N, C-alpha and C positions, 0 to 999 in steps of 0.2 A: 504494500500500500504506500502510495506517495501522497503526502499531504502538502499541498501548495498554498502558501500565503501569497499575498500580493507583493509587498515589499516590507522588509523589517522596519520597525519604528526607530526613531533616533536613538533611544537607549540601547536597543539590541545591536544597532550598527556600531555604536561606540564600544560596546562590550564584545563584539564579534561572537554573539551567542543568540541563537534563535529563541524567541519568546522570553527574553531576559527580563523584561519588565514584570515585576512580581504581581502587578495588578492584572496582567493578561491571564486568561483562564486555560490556555493550552495545556500546560503541564499538569494542572489539577484534573483536567478532563481526561487526558491520556492515562494518568495513574488510576483514576476512578474506574475507567473502562477496562484496563488491562493489568492493573497492579494488585488485584485481590486485596483491597483495603490498605495498601501501602501508600504512604504520603510521598509526594515528589522528593527525590533526593536533593540535598543541598548543592552538591557538586554538579556542575554542568556536564562534565564528561560522563558521569553516572546516568544522567538523564538521557543523554544521547545513546549510551549503551542499552538502557532500558527500551528506548524506542526501537533500536535495531533488533534486540532480542524478540521483540513483538512484531517484527516484519514491517516496521514503519520507517519510512524515510521522510525527511523534511527538506523543502526547498521553496523557492519563490518563483512566481511567473515572471516578475520584473527583475531584470539585472541592474538597471539604473534608471533614474528619473530625476526630474526636478520636483521638489516638494518642500514646502515650508511646514515644519512640524512633523507629526506622525500620522495624520489623518489620511485615509485613502482618498477622500474627496479632494485633497489638495495635490494629488499626483498629476504631473504634467510631463509630456514628452517621454513616455515610458518606452524603454528598450527591453524586449523580452529576453529571458534566458532561453537556451536551446533545449526546450522541453522534448521535442522529438528526438534529438540526438541522445539525450539521457535515456529515453525509453528504448531506443535502438540498442544502447549499451547494456541495459538491464531489462531484458524481455520478460522477466518474471514479475514485473510490476503489472498487476492485473486491475487495480483500482486506483483512480486518482480522486482524492478528496480535496475540494477547493474550500479553503477556510475563508468564507465570506463571499459577498457578491462581487467585489472588485477582482478578486482572484479568478473567479469563474468567468467574468466578463472579459478580462484580459486574455485568459487562456483561449476562449472561443474566438475572440477577435483576431488573434495572431495565428492560432493553430487549429481552429475548430474542425476543419475538413482534412487535416493531415492524417494519412493512413495510420501512423503510430498512435494517434489519439483514438481513432475510430475502432481500434482493436481493444480498447479498454473501456471499462465502466467508469463514468465520470459522474460524481455527485457533488452537489453544493451544500455545504453545512453553514449554519450561522457563524459569523465571525466570533472568534474567541476574545476579541477586544472587550474590555470592561465597559465600554460606552453603551449605555442602554439604548435600545431601539424600540419601536412600536411593539414588536413581538417578543423580544428577548430583553428582560430586565436585568438579569444577573447570572450567576454561575448555575443555579439549579435548572432553570429553563433551557439554558444552552446545553448543559450536560444531558438533559433528557432528549434533546434533538440529536446530539452526537451519538447517543446509544445506537442509532441506526447503523453506524459503521461496523458494529460488532456482528451484525447479522447479514452483511453484504455477501453476496455470492462472489467470491474472489476469482472466479473463472473469467478469463478474458472473453469479451464479446466475440461472436462469430458472425 
């Protein structure tokens, strides 16, 4: 499973760590779904090992952009990462989970018809950002929505 964010926030970029902002729900969600009651590790390297042990890779759709602050709505001039190239190198990735609307929109904008994407199941989950939305107010409702990834058929689309 490949979880794609849009673009790391300022804090994550400075720390060189995915979902480093402690207010972001990503690590709490992953540990709640796959950690059998375990709390997220304090050490970043242990968090990455945890994700890999559970068949989860993390990356972003956007390689670079102009953006003031960390909000997806402020992203301008987005340059995508080579998602199709990654999928060619790792053909066992069967499911792509987009973390939020911007990730999903950018993935489809740049690569929606690419054969490497068409081979995979692509799902959009609510953003793990702590910013409340109309449908998702906090961790509990986001976690409930993200539970769907535990029951995904991870067989590639035919």
